[in-house]
N, C-alpha and C positions, 0 to 999 in steps of 0.2 A: 820493325819490318823484318829484319832477320827471324822474329817470331813467327811471323807470317808466313815467311817460307819455310821452316822450319814443320809447321803444323803442315802444311800443302804438301810436303814432301813424303812426310808421312804416312800421310792421307793415299797417298799413290802406290806407295809400298804394300799399304794395306790391301788396297783395292786387288793388286797384282797379284797379292798371295792369292785370294780369292778367288780369281780367274784362273789363276792355275791350275788351283786344286777341284774347280767342279765345273767351268765353264770353257775358258778357253782349253789350247790343247798346250802341252807342255814341248818346248824346243828342244830341249834333253832327256831323252827317255831311255830307256832298256829295250822297252818290249813294242811293238808295233803293231797297233790296234786301229781296226778299220769298222765301222756302222753304216750300213745300207738300210734304208736310202737316206739320200742326204735331202734334210729339212724339208720332208713331204707336208704334204697339205691331207687332213684325217678327217674325215666325215664324222659326225658327232651322233653319238647310237651306235657306232658299227666298232668292229675289233680292229685293232692294227696290229701289225705283226714286223718288229725290226730284226734282225741279224749281226752280231758282233764275231769279228774275227780274228784273229791273231794269227801272227806269222810264225811260221814252223821253227821252235825252237825246242831245245831240250829244257830249256829252266821254266816252263809252263804250258799248261795244255789249258783246253777251255772249261777243267772243272775249275780253274782259278778265276773267272771272268764272273763279275757281279754287274748286273743291272740294278738301277735306282734314277729314282724321278728326284727332284728338290727336296732337298735333306727327307728323303723316306726310299728305304730299299724295299726292292721289289721281292716277295716270297720267290723260293725257286720252285716251288711247285709251278709255277707259270712258264720255266725256261722250259726249251727242246734244246736237246745237245743232237747237234746234227755231225760233227766227226770230233775229231779229239783238237780241232782248232777253232772252231766254230758252233755258237749257240744262238739260239734266237728269243724272243720274249714274246707273247702274246697280251695286250692289254685292251679294255673297251674305253673306248674315248669317250668321256663324259664333258659339260660345261666346265666341273670342277676339276678335271683333270689337269695338272701342270702342263705348260708350254715346251718343255724342256725334257729331254731323256739322255741318261748317261751310261756309258759302258764303263769299266776300267779290270786292270789285273790287279788281285790283292794276294800276289804270290809271299810278300812278306811287309813289316808295315814301313820299313824304308822304302819298298819299291810302289810307288803309285803312277799308274801309267791312265791317264783317262781320257776320253773321247765322246762328244756329245752330237744332238743333232736338235734343231728347233721344228716342232708339231705346229703347223696350221690348222685349227681347229675351223670348221663349219660345215656347209650344207651345198651341196650339188644345186644346180640353177633349178628353177619349177618348169613347168611348160605352160606357156600362155594360152588361155582360155577365152572363149566369148569375145574373138577378134571383130571390131566393126569399125567401118570408115564412114565419113559423112565430110563432102564439100560446100561449101556456103557459097551464098549468091554474094557477088559484088557486083556494085552498078548492077547493069542488066544482063549480066553472064553471071554463070557459075566459077567460082574461083579454080586455079590451076594448084591451090593448095587441098593438099586432102591429109585430113588428121586421124590418126586410129589411136584406139585404145585396146587394151585388153585385161585381162583379169588374173590374179597369181592369190596365192593362200597367204601373202603378206607378210610370209615366216621371215623372211632374209636369206644371206646366203653367208654372212660373216668374213667372207673374203671375195676377194676380187673377182667380179663376174662382169662377161662383156654382152650388150644386150644390142641387136641390131635389127629395123624394118626394112620391109624389102617389099617394093611394088612396082609390078610390071604388068606393062599394057600394050601390045604391038611390039614393037622394034625396040621398044624403051622401058630399061630397068633400074629404077633408082632403089639406092642404100641410105638409110639415115639410122646412124650409128647414138645409139642413147647411152651417154656417159653415165648417167645416174641410176644404177641398178634398183633402186625402188620406185621409179618412175614409172607408170602404165601407161604412158601417152608418146605418143611420136608424130610429128610433120615431115609428111616427103612433097617438095616441091617439085611439080611435072614441067614440062615446058609449055602444054594446054590441056584443059580437060578432054579427057577424050569420051566426047558424047557416042552414043551408039556403038562402045568398044569394051569387051570383055577386059577386064583387070584382074590380074592376082595379087592378092596380098599375104604376105607371112612374118612372123618374127621368129627369131634364134637367138637362145641364150645360153653361153660358155663361160667355164670355168677350170681350176684345177682338178675337180671333182666330176666335172663330168660336161655336156653339151646336150640343148635339147631345142626341138624345134614345134612351133604351133602348126595346127592344123590350116593348111592354104585355105584362104577366100576367094573363089574364084566366082564371077557374076558381073553385071554388065554394068558400066560404072556410073549409068545415071543413076542406080542404085543407091550412090552415094550422096544424091545431091539434094540439098535443101534451100529451098527459096527464101524471100523474104515474104514477111505477113502483106496480103490487100491493104492497099493505103484509099484514102480518101471515102473512108466507111462515114455513112451519113444514115439518119433514121427520118422520116417523115410521115406526119400524123395526119390524116385525114377526115372532117368534121362528120360526114356521110358514114365512116366507118368507126364507130366508138371503142370497137374491138380487136383493130389491126393497126399496125403501122408498114410500112415499107422502107426497106433497106437497100442502099446502093452503093456499092466500092468498083474501085478499079484493079485489075489485075498486076501484078508485079514482075513477071518476065514475059518475053514473047514467046508464043505459041512456037515458034519455030523452035526454039532449046528444049522446052518443056511444056506438055499440053497438064494441066492443072483442073482438079475437081477442089470443090468449098466445102467448108463447115461453118454453122451458125449457132450461137446461143445467147441465152439471154437470161435475165432475172429482175427482179423489183428493187429499186433503190432503194438500200439499207440490208437486203437478204445476203447469204451468202450460198445459197443453192441456185445454180444454174441449172436452165432447161436447154438442152440442145435438140435443134432440129434433125431428124433421121436423115442418112446419109443418101437414102436412096432418091429423097428430094431433092439434093443439091450436086448429087453426082453428075454432074454436065458441064458444060463451057457457059457458064451465065456471070452476070454481074448486077445482079436484083434481085429481092425477095421478097415477098409481104408476109410479115408475121402475124397470125390470127389467132381467135379465140382469147385473146388479149383481156385484161380487166380495165373498163374505162377509168378515164382520168386517174391513171397511173404511172408513175415514170419508171420507165423502164430503162434499162445497158445493154447494149448489145455489142458482141464483137463477133470476126470473122478469120478465117485461115485457111492452106491450102496445100495442097503435095501433088506429087505428079498423078496422074490419072490410073497408070495401071497399078493395079494392087500388088502390094508387097515392094514398088518401087520408090524410093525417096523419102523423106521423111516430112513429117505435117509441118510447117512452118509455124513461127510464133504467133499469139493469138495480135489481131490487131488492137489500135487505140480503141477506146470504149468510146460507142456512139450513144447519148442518152436523149432521152425523148419523152413526153406524157402524151398520152393519150387521150381521146376528145372527151368531152362529159356525155352521160348518160342518165337517165332519172335513176332513184336508186332501187334496188332487186330485193332490197330486205328491210324489217322494220327496227326501228332503232333500239339503243339498247339502255332500258329504262330501268330506273333502281331509285330508293331511296335510303336517307340517313337519319337517325333520332339525336339529337345533341343537347346534353342538360345545359342549361343557363347558369354560369354560375351565380354563387351565392343565393337561388333559390330553387325551389322544386319544380320552375316550367322546363318543358320540352319544346325543343322546335324541330321540326321535321321538315328535312330538305327534300324537293322532288327533284333525280339528276337525270341527265338523258347525256348518252354519248351518241356519235353519228352511227347510223347502221353499216356492217361491217361491208357490204356492198352498196357503199353511199353513191359508185360513178358518179360523182361532182361534190363541187363544196357546198357542203347543206349551209344555208343562209338563214332559214327559217324554222320552226319548230313548231307545230299547231299543238295546242295543250287543252283538253276537257277534264273536267273533275265532276264527277256524279251529273247533277242536274243543269250545270253552267254551261254560258255557250262557249264556243271555243274561241280560245286566245292564243294570239299569236305572240311570239318570243322571237326578236330579232338577232342574229347570232353576229358577233362583230369578233372575229379570232385575229390576234395578232400572232399565234405560235402555233404550237400544233394540233392537230385538230382531234388528237386525240383524247384532250381533255374533255371533261365532263364538262356540261352546263346545267347551272342550278336555275332550274326551271320557275318554282313555286315554292314557297317557305308557309309552313302551318303551325302559329303556335298552338300549344296544348293540343293535340291531336285526339278527338274523341271518336268512337263509332268506328265501321268501315268506312273505306275509303277506297275510291275507286279512279283509277286515270288512265287517259286516253292519249299517245303522242303521236303525230305524224312529222315525218321530217320529210322538207324540200329544199330542192337545188335549181339551178338556172333551166334545168328541161322538163323536172316532173316532182312529184312526193312519193314517198315511201308508202310499205303498208304499214297500218295501223298496227301498235305497239300498245300493250294494256298491261296493267298492273292492279293489284286487288290487296289491300292492306288490311290483316286481319282486325279485330276490336281485341282478342284475345291471340298473339301467336302460338301460344303452349297445346292450343289444339291439335297444333299440325308436330309430329314428332320430329327430333333433331338426327342430324345422324352420330354414328357411333364410333369412337374409337378413333378420332382426329390425329393424326401423328404430322411430324414434320421432319425433313432430316436436308440436309446440304450435299447436293452430287453434279460433281464436276461444274461448280460456279454456279450453280443452279438451285435453287429452292424448291423440293418434293414436298409434295402433300400427298397424304392417303387419308382415306377414310371408309367407313363402312356402312352399307345403307341403313335408313332409318327402320324401325322396328314400328311399320305401320299400324299392324293391330294392337301392340301399347298402347300406341298413340291416341286411337282413339278417332280417327280424321273418318269422316264419311264417306262411303266406297267411289263416290260418284269422285272424287279430288283424288287423282291419279297422280303419283311423283312423276313430272315432267321432266325436271333438267335440275341442276344444281348453280348456284350462285359462289364463287370465290372473291372473297373480299379481302383487303390489306390495306394498314392504317398505319402511317409511318410515325415512328416516335419522334422523328429529329423535327419536322416541320409541320405535322398532324393531316399531310396531303394524304387521300385515301383514291382506292383506284378498285374496280373490280374484274372479272370474267366469268364468262357462261361456260359451261359444260353441259354434254347431254348426261341423262338418267343413268346410262350404263357405265360411265366413268367413274371410276374410283380411285384413282389417282393422277394427279396434272402437276406441271410444273409451272410456276409463276412466270407468267409473260412479261410483267411488267418489269421496267429498268429499277432493280433493287440494287441497294446499296450495301456495301461490305460493314459489317462494325453498327450497324442500325438496326434500333430495335422495332420490329413488324408485330402488330396483332392480328394474326390470320383468322378468320368467320368464313365458314362454310352455313350457307341456306339452303335447305332443300325447299325446293317450288313444287308447288302442288296445283296445277291449272291452273296457274297466276295467281296463286296463294303464297304467300311469304310465308314458310316455316318457321320454327323457332330455331337459331343460330346455337352453333357452337364455338369460342374462341380461344385460340390459345397462343402465345407468344414464341418469335422466334427469329433467326439469325441467318440471315447467308451465308456470312461468314464472323466465327467469332475472334477475338483479341484480348490481349491483356487489359487491365482498367487504365483508362487514360488519366485518371484520377484518383489519388487514394484517401481512403475516408481519414477524419479528422477526430482524433481522440482526446479526451478530458475528463476527468473525476468528477463524480457528482456529489458524493459523500465520504468522507473519512472518519473513518475511526484508531483506536489505538492498535488494533491487530487486524483490522479490514477496510476494505476500502471498493467501493463502486466504481466504477467505469462505465462510461457510456462513448460512443462514435457514431457519427452521421452516416445515412445512408448514403453511396453515390449516387449523383442524379442518373438520369435513364440514360442520358444523351452522352454521360461519361465513362458508363461502366462497359461498352462494349463486347457484351457477353453476359452468360448468365452467369452472377455470382453463385460458386458453388460450397464456399465456405468462408470464413473467417478465422483466422487465427491469430490469438494473442499472446504476445510477448513482456515479460516483466524480469528485471532483476535488481539486484543491487549493484552499490558500483564496488563494494568490496568483494561481489561475488558477480562480475559480471563475467568470467567464463561459465558462469551456470545460469542459462537463460532457459526460464521455464516457459513452455510451449503450450497452451489451450486450445485445441480446435473447437469451435462453434456452426452449428448452421446458420445458413444464409438468411436468415429471419431471425436472427440473432443481433442485437444491435445494445446489450448491456451485459455486465457479468462483476459477480460481486466476488472481487478476491478474499480469500481468508486466512487464516495462520499467518498474518504478518508478523513482521516484530514492529516493535511501538518505537517511534521518535526517530526513525529511520526512510533515507531517502530511496525510492524507487523509480527506474525507469521502466517506462513502457512503451510498447507501438503495438498497431493492429495490420493485418495483411490481408487484404481481399484477393480471391483467387477466381480466376476461372478456369475453364478447361485450357486455356489458351496461355494462361499464364499470372499475373499477380501483383500488386502494388502494394507497397507499404507506406504506412502514414510515417510522419517525421515522428521522433522520439519524443515521447511527454515526463515530464518529471513531478513528482508529489511528494510530499513527505507525511509519514503518518504523525498521527497526536500521540501527545505524550501519555493523555489520560483519555478513558473513554468519556463521553458524553454523562454517563450517569455517573463515572466515578467518582467526579468532583463532587458532585450534589450527595452523594453518599457520603464522602466525607466530613462536608459541611455540616449535614443533616446528623453525622455520628456526632461531632464534636458539639454541636448543640445540644443534644441530647443529653449528651455527656455532660455538659455545666448544668443544664436544667436539672439534672437527677441529680447533680454535686450539691447545687444549690438547695434542693427538697431536702437532700439528708442533713445538710448544714441547719436548716432551718427547723426539722424535728428533732435533731440533738439539741439545737437551743430549746426549744419547746420544754423537752425533756430535763435538759438541764439548765433552767432558769435559774433560779435560786441560786446556785454555783457562779454563773456567769455576773447576777446580777450585785452577788456579795463581794465577786472580784472586781469589776468594772465599775459599779456604782453605791460605795459601801454607805452604810446610814451617819449619818451626820447629825450629833445630838443637837439638840434644839438650848441652845444660850438660854432660853429664857426659863428652862429649868434649872439650870445653874445657880446655887445660893449666893456663890462668891459674885456673880453676875449684880447683884443688888450692894454690893457690899462697898463703901468708901472709906477713907480713912476719919472721916468727922463722925461717923458713927459704930456702935458696936455692933457685932456680927454672936448671933450665937454659936454658942457652939456646938455645931452638929456634924456629924459622921456624915463623912461624904456618901454622896450618891453611887449607888453600883457603876453606873456609867458614866461618874465623873472622870476625866483626866486630869493629872498633874500637870503643872506650868514646866517646861523646860528654859526656858529664858527666863534671866533675872535683871532685874533694874536693883541697882543699889545705890544707897542714899549715905552719905557720910554724914554721921548726925553730931560729929564735936568741930568740922572745919568749915567756916561758912562761905567759903572762897569755890566758887563755880569753876568748876573745868569745861564747863560747855565750849566757853571762847578755843579753849585752847584743841578742841580734839572735832569741834563741828565740821570742819573742814573735811576731815578724814573720816567719815561717817560715811558706809555707803548707803545712805537711808532712803526712802521714798521721799517727796514731800508730803507728811504728814501734819497733823494738828495736836499739839499739845492738849493735853484736859484742862480746862479751867480751877479754880478751886474746888467748885461744888462738885465736879467731875474729873478728880486727878487720876484717878484710873478706873479703865472696864477688865471687867474680869471674865475670864473665859476656861474654858477646860483643858487646853492643849496648847504645846507649842506648833505643834503639826499641823495646824487648819489651815487650808486655802481658803476661807471665806473672805471677801477683801473688808479692809478694816482701814483705820486712818493710822498712819505713821507719826513717829513724834517730832513736831516741830518746835520755832523758838519758842522764846518766854512772854512774847509779845501775844502771838496766837493763841497764847492758852488761856490770856485773861476776857480776848473777843471775842471767844467762841466758847458755846455752853451748850451744853443739853441734856435732857432728862436721858434718863433710861431706857427708855424705849428708843429714841435714836440712837443710842449707842450700838442697843442688840442688832436693831434693824440693819442697820449700815457697817461699822466697822468697829468691831468688839475688841479691844485690848484685854488679853487674860494675864491678871498680875497677882502677884503674892508678895508679901513683905516676909522675909526669913531673916532670924536672924544671925548674923554672921560677925565678921573680926569687920570693922569699917576701917577705909582708910581714907586718909587724905592729900590730893595732890599725885596721886599713884598712878601711872599710865598703866592702863590695864593691858596693853601691848606685852609689858616689861614681864607678868606675869603670865602672860600667855606662850612665849617664849624662854621661857624657864629662868628668867631671870630674877634674883635673890632682891627681896623690899627693903626699905630702909627700917630701922628700928621702931622709929615714931611709928611709920603706918603700919609697921605689923603689931603695934600694940593700940591702934585705931580699929586698926581691921578686928580686932578679937575683941573690944567692947562695941563697934556698932554696929547698930541690926541693919539688914539690906532690906529694899524694896523690889522685888522681882518681878519682871513685866515681860511678857513673850512681844516680840515684833512680826512674829509669822503670819502671814496671809494663809497659810495652806490649812486644807482641810484637816481633819481629824481622822488619820488612819485606823489600821487593823491591830496596828504596833503599840496604840496610843490610847486605848480601849481601857486600858488595865484601870483598877479604882484606886481608891486610897490605901484598902488592906490587900494590896495583890500582893503574892508572895515574891515579886521583883522587888519591891520597896526596900530601898537602902539607906534610908536617912530620914528623918522628919523636916519638914520647913514649916515654919510658923508664919499665919497670916497675920499683919497689923490689923489690927482690931480700930474703929473710929475714933475710941475715946483713948488711942493711944496704947491699949493692951494688941496682944495678939494671939492666935490660936495655931495648934499645931495640924499639920497635912501631912501626910505621908508623900514624899519624892519619890518618883517613878524613876530610875533609872532607864527603864526599857524608853522610856520617853526621850530622856537626853540620847540615847542610842537613836532612834528614830530619827531626831532633828541632825544627827550626824550623817546618817546616810545620805540623808536628802541635800546636805550640802550648806543648809542652811546656817552657814559659820558669820556670826555677827547680827543674828537674828533677836541677841537678847544683850542689852544694854544695864551699866548699874548705873545707879541715880545717889547720890549722897543727901542725906537730911540736913537742912541748916539745923545750925545748933538752937534753939531756942527752948525746946521743950525737954524740960528736963528729964520730965516723965517718961515721955519717950522712950529718951534715950537710953534712960535707967532701964527700962523697960527692955531695948533692944540688947544692950549690954546683960541685963539676965537671962534672956531667951540666948543669948549668943554663949554665956557662960554655961546654961543648962543643956543647951543641945549643939556639941560643936561641930554635930553631923553636919549641922543645918548650912553650911555653906560648901561643904565636901559633897552636897546632893547635886551640885550645878558645877559643872567643869568649867575651870577658867577660860576653854578654849573658846568657848560658846556665849562669853560675857563682853558686851562692851562698856565704858562708862558714857554717863550721859551726865553731862554737866547740866543740870536742872536743880535747881533749890525745889525743895519739898516743903511746904508749910499745912501742917495741918490744922483743920477744922474744929 
């Protein structure tokens, strides 16, 4: 609270300082200063002079006085020094001039004595002009309240102004003060209205800048009188007078007070044009009047008013209420309006002609019957039953697929009589009658104006006897298809459509020239009484989408929704990333599609279309589409290119195979030697083979079957379970061994079986060669007895007894492999790669030497056919055979070295030579 009081006190001190420095007067000052005039009223636009005087003192003079307005010092060029103690200043008063003026002594910085005045800016009062007064009728007399009005420039005075209205008549004078200075109207109340007496009226306006008085209006008081309109006005129709109406009324005031004259006006129902009866026909005291030369069977509206009979006295009363009445019927005075239209039947080429007719312009009654005659046919009556407007056309006759020349005559009939005959001639070919030229339209003040030029008759080639007689202007509404027409004479080249046209509705306007009742060729144009923005926007969609282009189509707005002529379409499109960069394309009004190009592939686009008229536009909703990732032909190109590439690759491989067939064949399909060509294939231990050198293509064995000649114990039962051999059959005594050329052969063969199978199964050499051929050889080696071959394979030393047997026991080498001969095995017995001799046991117990191919052993090792060769020991019984084997082993110690120990497995089967 203390803070609020402190702020308020500070605010008051600051305000006091401002007042003391500029606006108020200092209570203590050294110099006595005075300004004249005090708070004057000044006129805007005029010069104002103020005087500042200083008391006589030796400390300051007039040269020390300074004039200034609010925050602005007035230049000394505007000063005028009167004497040593007074100086005045002259300024021009404007609406921007500050309302305060100050004068002070500026002797020193510490001495500031100021005096100020307030300027009241404004204008002097204007002189009232055009003073007039009126006194209205109240009940049966003129009111004692007189209302007067005057005019001013409506500028206003901006300062307080007093306005007074004065009315004087006889011994009575009334003054009415107008408080509102801007009000130009006032009412003076009298004791009684002074009929037949003179009166004076004037207005006085006054303010600080001046006083003005209007001209005095001096006249007879009856000039101010204004009576009520006549009452009880009625119109009476008389059947014997179809072209007249009788009007009756009552006077509003008695003749004792005011004598009256009357005025009458009338018009057709619905018309805005009034017809007035001349004053000389009604300028007398009357209470009825007959209107003549009216149109029969027409509704008329009549009004009456009155005023004082003396010219220049009084005011016309208001018009009376409407008196409405229809004139009686009379027979038609003009022919009916006959016309025709031709419509195309939907879905076919057939045409239908309609013969239409409207009532005669001067029908003078209600048309009830139309009589129609076509060519040589008799007259036909068409009864008219109207429920609405009589301006509607009546369809008299319909003609399907009209051909040739058609002549039509029509007569209209009402309750009184019938009209003149109307004729219409419909030519076979209307093109022989030329049309009008340069048909145009425009909207003018809410009406549709049609203009054209006369037909070029010489160019049309019409016969001279067919002269141009009139024009028919026809219009058809695009909203409901209603048709109407009007006729114009042959001198008319422009006219307003007189039908009830609607705004924003499309109309087809046609002008037909008529040549002596022959219808000429029409000219048709579309038109609008008033155009607007489309009430329905178009709808847009895409018709085709590519990777970099798109075709957009939009629907045409229905005619009834256009509300104006479409002047153009504007197509907008943009992407979401570039929504601020909207592309706009303006297209003609007859365009309903557009092909967008140079788009980005696999991109979303937003698009819309705007249809515009001269009065506005309508925009479709935004439509989104996405361009394709690939063009339609691009995918096919990729597929076709890939297929063609694969085809050419396949063709190249085929050609390469064709030229390199021998190399491929030797690589993938090597030649397998026929075992029948091998001599060892016919060898058995029971008979001797001739020692013949091996053939060129014969391969040595790599697997060895070794038989112990000394030990009669079979090791078959010991290692049978551990042998990974297929279930093959042993050879019988007659076929103890099949002979082949290589241990790497992949041809099928029988594997070694148990001893029981060896005696049951046998066969000749052909079966052995055709089926599973075993390739075997007997080599001289140091036999062993009861030795586990795996011990030697793993590097374990043999017992001395076995080592002695191994030195004296011959071996029987045999291949267990079913692999075919490979290139690495094709080496013959005399190839340089042979590292030792192998001896083949003959049937008689002898043996023959054969070079052992170490390359064959390596091939077997590379193929992993470990364990494919086994060693068989011989039963001790044939000493010759044992000695032979021992001798071979002694003579050829390399015999056993040719067969690696890792490739041999012990076969516990006895061998009995035959």
